[in-house]
C-alpha positions in Angstrom: 97.4 84.0 81.3 94.4 85.0 83.6 95.1 85.7 87.3 93.5 82.4 88.5 95.8 80.4 86.1 98.8 82.6 87.1 98.3 81.7 90.8 97.8 78.1 90.0 100.9 77.8 87.8 103.0 79.8 90.3 101.9 77.5 93.2 102.8 74.5 91.2 106.2 75.8 90.2 107.1 76.9 93.8 105.8 73.7 95.2 108.1 71.7 92.9 111.1 74.1 93.4 110.8 74.1 97.1 113.4 71.4 98.0 115.9 73.0 95.8 115.2 76.4 97.5 115.7 74.9 100.8 119.2 73.7 100.0 120.2 77.4 99.3 118.0 79.6 101.4 120.1 79.6 104.6 123.3 80.6 102.8 121.4 83.4 100.9 120.2 85.0 104.2 123.5 84.4 106.2 126.3 85.3 103.6 124.6 85.8 100.2 122.3 88.2 98.6 120.0 88.4 101.5 122.4 88.9 104.4 121.9 92.7 104.9 118.2 92.7 104.7 117.3 92.1 108.5 119.9 94.8 109.4 118.4 97.2 107.0 114.9 96.7 108.3 116.2 96.8 112.0 117.7 100.2 111.3 114.3 101.7 110.7 111.7 99.5 112.3 111.4 99.1 116.1 111.7 95.5 117.4 108.7 93.9 119.0 106.3 95.0 116.2 104.1 92.7 114.4 105.6 92.0 110.9 104.1 90.0 107.9 106.8 88.2 105.8 104.9 88.1 102.5 106.5 85.4 100.2 108.2 83.9 103.1 109.4 80.7 101.2 110.8 78.2 103.8 110.9 80.7 106.6 114.6 81.4 107.1 114.1 85.2 106.7 111.0 85.0 109.0 113.1 83.2 111.6 115.8 85.8 111.4 113.2 88.5 112.0 111.8 86.6 115.0 115.3 86.3 116.4 115.9 90.0 115.9 112.8 90.5 118.2 109.9 90.9 115.9 106.6 89.0 116.1 106.4 87.4 112.5 103.8 85.7 110.5 105.1 84.3 107.3 102.8 83.9 104.2 103.5 82.0 101.0 101.4 80.7 98.1 103.4 77.4 98.2 102.0 74.9 100.7 105.2 72.8 100.3 107.3 75.9 101.4 104.9 76.5 104.4 105.4 72.9 105.5 109.2 73.5 105.4 108.7 76.8 107.3 106.6 75.3 110.1 109.6 73.2 111.1 111.2 76.4 112.4 108.5 77.5 114.8 109.2 75.0 117.7 111.3 77.3 119.8 109.9 80.5 118.7 106.5 81.5 120.1 106.6 84.8 118.1 106.8 82.9 114.7 103.9 81.5 112.7 103.2 80.5 109.0 100.1 80.6 106.8 99.6 79.4 103.3 97.8 82.3 101.4 97.2 84.3 98.2 99.0 87.6 98.2 95.9 89.2 96.3 93.9 88.1 99.5 96.2 88.3 102.4 94.8 86.6 105.5 95.0 89.7 107.9 92.5 92.2 108.9 92.5 95.8 107.9 95.5 97.8 109.4 96.5 94.5 111.5 100.1 94.6 110.7 102.8 97.1 111.8 105.4 96.3 109.3 106.1 93.8 106.5 109.0 92.2 104.5 108.3 91.4 100.8 111.6 90.1 99.1 111.4 89.0 95.5 107.8 88.2 95.9 106.0 90.9 93.7 107.9 89.8 90.8 106.0 86.5 90.8 102.5 88.0 90.9 100.1 88.7 87.8 98.9 92.0 89.2 101.6 93.7 91.3 99.4 96.8 91.8 96.6 94.6 93.3 99.0 93.0 95.8 100.3 96.5 96.8 96.8 97.6 97.4 96.4 94.5 99.7 99.6 95.3 101.5 98.4 98.8 102.0 95.2 97.5 103.4 96.6 95.4 106.2 99.2 98.0 107.1 98.7 100.3 110.1 99.3 104.1 109.2 102.9 104.9 109.8 103.9 101.2 109.2 107.0 100.3 107.2 107.5 97.7 104.6 110.8 96.5 103.1 110.5 95.5 99.5 113.3 93.7 97.5 113.0 94.0 93.7 115.2 92.0 91.4 117.6 93.9 89.2 117.2 93.5 85.3 119.8 90.9 84.9 119.3 88.9 88.2 119.7 85.3 87.4 116.1 84.3 88.5 114.8 86.5 85.7 116.6 84.2 83.2 115.1 81.1 84.8 111.5 82.3 85.2 110.9 85.0 82.7 112.8 84.5 79.4 110.5 81.9 78.0 107.8 84.5 77.6 109.7 85.7 74.5 109.2 82.2 73.0 105.4 82.5 73.6 105.4 80.4 76.7 103.5 81.3 79.7 105.6 82.4 82.8 105.1 83.3 86.4 107.5 86.1 86.6 106.4 89.7 85.5 108.8 92.2 84.1 108.7 94.9 86.7 111.9 96.6 87.3 113.0 98.5 90.5 112.5 101.9 89.1 109.0 101.0 87.9 108.2 99.5 91.4 109.2 102.7 93.0 107.1 104.9 90.6 104.1 102.7 91.2 104.6 102.8 95.0 104.9 106.7 95.0 102.0 107.1 92.9 100.0 105.1 95.5 101.0 107.1 98.4 103.8 105.1 99.8 106.8 107.2 101.1 110.3 106.1 100.3 112.3 106.3 103.6 115.3 104.5 102.5 116.8 102.4 99.6 119.9 100.5 98.9 121.2 98.2 96.3 122.5 94.6 96.5 125.2 94.4 94.0 125.4 91.8 91.3 128.3 89.4 91.8 131.3 91.1 90.4 130.1 94.7 90.7 131.8 97.1 93.0 129.5 99.9 94.0 132.3 101.9 95.4 133.6 102.6 92.0 130.3 103.7 90.6 129.9 106.9 92.7 129.0 109.2 89.8 126.3 106.7 88.5 122.7 107.7 89.0 120.4 105.5 91.1 118.8 104.0 88.0 122.2 103.1 86.4 123.3 101.4 89.7 120.0 99.6 89.7 120.8 98.3 86.2 123.8 96.4 87.6 122.2 95.4 90.8 121.2 91.9 91.8 118.3 93.4 93.8 117.2 96.8 95.1 115.8 97.2 98.7 113.2 99.9 99.5 112.1 100.8 102.9 108.5 102.4 102.5 106.1 104.0 104.9 102.4 104.1 104.8 102.0 107.7 105.9 99.6 108.8 108.5 96.5 110.6 106.9 96.2 114.2 108.1 
């Protein structure tokens, strides 16, 4: 599948999936797999900064970032998701949304001071190209929180498995350790990382496990990266 087709198919699938996503997104951010993401970011990124939420979906995470004191611009490939998201801006002057392609983000060079990219890179045909775009828009010293799905996360079964049967899919096969290696080789600095346990896994009992083994039983792995200031 070429990149143009990948983007076209990804947009169509997420446009179609949007109503189902909206039914569950609030719970994911408040009590589910995404509940600790905003606190994780807030522990390292100063409130008041300008943040891009890349792959914002219906905007629940963007809204929570805005409520935490950030100036947030959400971007998503799905125009249906963006329409849902725009309904959350009425009482939040520091929150806005744009429909856009992650390989050509609608921001100027070094415009953003931070970014949040949760389970978005997995749905791109060229993750490295998207990472270079995020690097382009990020100010030196800026932080980005990435969330990368673990190898047995349920969405992989829904969006990726069919590739083995010869079907074209919209999810790549990138794993957390591969993402970190790619990011490090690009020049990103890992400031912090933490796992989101897959349901039924107790990380407190895995103290002797290496990070890659913990990633293997994670639902998602969070990375807080920094674009270092050039000397």
